[in-house]
N, C-alpha and C positions, 0 to 999 in steps of 0.2 A: 282307131273310127276317124283319126285324119289319115288323109292321103299323104305320104311321104318322112311322119313321124312314127318315128322308131323308136322300141320302146324305151332305150338308153335314155334319149331326152324326154321324153314321156315324165319316166320316174322321178329325173331330174328337174323339170319343171313342178312337180307334183310338190316335191321334196323343199323346193324353194317355195311354193306356197306354204305347206306347211307350218316350216320355219320362222318365213314370215309372219303368220299368223297367231305361231306361239310368245313370236318375240314380243309382238305386237301387243296382246293381253296380259304376258308377263310383265311388260313396262305398264299398263293400265293395272295391272292388281297390287303391282309394289311400290307404286307412285299417286297417291289417293290424292283426289281433286280436291282442294280447301275451299270455304267460299265462306269470307270472312273469318277466318282463323286459321291463318298459313301453319300458326306454329303446334297445332296441335298435333299429338301423337296416335292416331286411331289407326290398329291395326287389325286385321279379318284372317280368320283360318274359316276352311281347309285353303291348305296352299296354293296359289296358282298352279295349275294344270295337274293335279291329283287325278288319279282316275278312280272310277267309280263301276258298281254293276247296276243293271235295272230289279230295282227292288232291293238296295241296300238304303242304308237312311245317315243322310248326310247332317252333322249338325255344322252348324255355322254358328259362330262369336265372333264379335266385336269386342275389342280388348282397347281400355281408352284411361289416362292419366287419374291417379284417384281424384285428384282435384276437380275434375270434369264436372259442371251439373248439367247431366244430360234430362231432358226433357224426355224423350221418345226414341226409338230406334225403327226405321221402315226398311225392310226385307223386301230385296226384287230380286226374284230373277227372269233374268232378261227384262223385259219391262212387265210381268205382272207380279202383281203386290204376294208377297207369301205371308206375311204377319206386323207384327207390331209389338216392337217391348220395350222395357223402363231401365233395362240396365244393362249388364254386360254377360247374363245367364243365357243369352242368345237362343235360338230357335233349333226344329230339328226338321229335314224337307226329305219329306215320302219320295221315292222316285221308281215305283212301280209303275205310274201312268204316264211319266213326262215321255215324249219323246226323246231318241236319242242324239248326243254329239256331244260338242260345245256348249258348256251354258255358263252364263254370266252374272256372277250372283253382286249383287250392291247391298252393302248398308247407307240408311239415310241416317246420320245421328242428327239428331238435333240439337241444340244447347240456348235457352232462351233466344237472344236473335240470330244466331251461331247455327250453320252446319256444318256439316262435313261427310263428302262421300269418299266410302273405301271400297275398292272392288273385285273380286278374283274371279277364277273362271275353275270348273270342273269338265271332264270328261268320261261322258256316260255312255259304258257300251252294253253292250246286249248281257243277259243275262246267264244264256249258257250257248254254248258252241252249236254252230249250225248241223244240223242231220246232214251225214255224207250219203249223195243218190248217185248212182249212175243212169245210166240209158238203154233200151231197146230200139233196135232200128227195126219197125214193122213194113218201112216201103220206103221204096227212091224215087221221084222223080226227074225228071232234067232241068240244070238250072242255066240260065245264060252265064258266060265266061265273061260277057263285057261287062255285065252288070256290077257293080263295085257297090255292094248292099247297103244300103243305111237304116232304111224302116223299111217294114214289112208287117203286113194285116190281111187276113183269109177273111171274108165275110159276102155273104148273099152269093157263093161259089164260085167266087173272084180272088184273087191273090192280086193284091196293091203291092206296088214297090216302089221304094225310092233309092235312085241313086247317086252316088256323088262322083267325084273328079273335076279336077278343071274343063270351061267347055264342053264338058258331057254329060252333064244331071240330065237327069229325066223325073217326071213321075209316071208308074207306067202302069196297065192290070193286062197280067199273066196269066195266060192259058197253064194252069198246074199239068195237064198232063202231057202238055209240050216245051212247057219252060220257055216260050213266046207269046211276046210283047201281043194283045190285039188291041190295045189303045195305048196311045206314048204321049208325052208334051216335053217337049225339049226347056228346059228353063233356060235363062240368059246365062251366057258366056261368065256373067261376073258372079254367077250363084253356085254354091256348092253346096249341094240337095244332102239333104238329112232326115229326121225320122219326122213320119209321117202317121194319121190317124184320122179316120175316116169317122165324122159328128154328122149324123142324121145326113141331109142329102147333100153333104160339102164333105170336102177331103181337107188337109188343114199338113203342110208340109213345113219344115224346118229348114233354115239355111246354119252354115255352121258358122262362119264369121262375119256375115253381112249384117245381123241383127234386123234381117227383114226375114218374117214368116207371110207362108203362099198359102192361097185358098183355092179351091177349085172347086168346079161343079161336078160331082159323084159321076153321072151318066155319062159326062162330055169330056171330063178333065179339063174342061177348060178353065182359062185363070179370073177368075173372078175378081179379087183383090188382094189388098196384102195387106200389112200392118207391122209396125213398130215392134222388136222383139227384144228388148231391153233385159229381160230375166237374165240372167245367171252371166257366168264368164263365156260360153261357147253356146250355141244350138248343137244340140246329138240326139238323144233318144226320144221319141215319143208314143204314147197309149193313151185310152180312154176309159174307164170305168162305167161312162152311162149318164154321169153327172158332171165329173170335173177332169180337164187333159193333166197328164202327167209328163213331166221335161228332167232330162238333166242334160248335164252341161260340160262334163268333162272331169269334174269333182266329186265328190259321193252326196252332193245333194241335187235331191230329188224336189223340183217345182212343180206346186198346183196349180192350175192356170182356170181361169173362167172360159167354158168353152164356148161364149159369145162375144167378148171381150177380150180372149185371150193375156189377159191382164191378172197378175201373181194376186192367187188365194193364201198362198201359204207355201211351207215348205215342209220335207226330212230330212235328216241326213243318216246313210247309211253307216250303220257299225255289224260289227261282230263281236264275238265276245273279248279279240283280239287289238281292234282299232278302227279306223275309220276306213271305209273300202272306197277309193278313187278309180277313176276311169270308166264310172258306167254309163254303158252306152246302149242299143236297143232295147226299147221295152216292150212287154208284154202284159195286159191283165187280165189276168187268168183264175177265174171263181175264188176272186178276193183277196187276190194275192198279187201283184206286183215282181214282174219275171223279168231279171237284167243280164246281158253280156256283160264282161267285164274286159273290156277291149285287148288286144294282144295275151289273151288267157283263156284256154280251152271250158272255161267257169261260165257257167249261169247260175247266177242268185235268186233264191225265191224271197221276199223280201214283204213284210211286213207294213203296208201303208201307212199304217197309224201310228208308227214311233220308230220307224226307219231300220228294225232290229233283222238282222238274217236269218231266216230262220232254214232254211237250206239253200245245202251250197252241191250242181251236179256237175262233175267231173264228165266235160265230154270227149276226151281224149280219144285220139284214134277214130274219131268219127267218120272223118276225112282222113285215112293212112297215110305218112310221110312216103311210105313206099311206093304208093300211087300221086304223088303231085310230082308234074314237070319241074324239073333240076331250076330251068331260067326264069320261074314265076318267083315270084318278088313276094315270100311266104311272111316277109315283117309285116305284110299290109293284107295282104290277101286272108284275111285271117276271120276264127269263126265271128259269125252278125247275123242274127235275121231271127226273129220267133214270131210265128202266128200261131192264131188259136180259132179251130172249128168249133164255136160254142156247141151248134146242135150236135156235130158228132162226137164231142170230146177228140178230136184230133189232134197232135199237135204237131207243128212243121216249124225247124230250124235248118239254115242256110249259112254259107260265108262269103265272102266278098269276092267277086269274081269263080266262085266256087262251081263244078260241076256239075250237082246234084242238090236238090234241095230230099230232106231228108225227114220221114214222118218218122216220129220216135216217141217212145213210152218211158216215164222217167219213173225207176224201179229204186228200193235199195241194194244198196251192196251187200 
């Protein structure tokens, strides 16, 4: 996704992020915060970092000293109240409808005028492995090899494309048959263009590290306004389901944004049955599902927008055969990226950063 960012660096950054988050959560889980009773020895299970699959039952239990006169125990999942108990028997958490990812569990133990909070966390993964798909190429079109593709959307017979690179980022309308821009607006040199989405008569474009979103007139691509975008780590991919915007940020998180104010409304964390999947990149909304490139891989993921579960994984290997690629190109960065959907005809288009072709494809079972 990022110009000049290599896979080893990206993986190392993600490992550091995950390790830091895990250590913080473990520390939080193993060192309960006590209010008015720092000597109380309260513990909670399951152990921090325990992994479950969606649909599993999680038994949550608080242990406390025999002489503790507990009035009640209030259980929370993140900030949501789960239930109330009066002893150490605990409660059971059903996970079949819960969004996936790291979930923080807190027990607030009340005894007289004193209280004690104990916290743990679990990692909730998809219930089953994603279905494995491949593709068939139905048609090819030219694609401009100077376009470092970051965002792609086909609507009203026009391909909208957002491109990145320092001092060369653009937003443009592209003629599908020729691959050439028929309308183009260049971004300020300090902006690195990222994902885009058409919303009504406007086009919304993200920037990478600038924490700025750009809003254009759909007809003219004239810049109308900007907005502060402090959601997530960085700005990467974006798509629109007709009601809200989706945005990813280099991690496994997909944020929900209000289509008018661009403010955060929620999020999902994307996981398969093995773990969290980072580096989600260009996004497209197709028939109720989210489709996402995974940066520097040949994978496109099909994601449940309610839970974050990976439903299908599409292996696009050899779409652009290595034997056809120029040896002097930067193929660590000029990777698969860009998914567009023509809803009236059900056509799906994919391309890559500085690739010479746009491919019309059909996803099929292996």
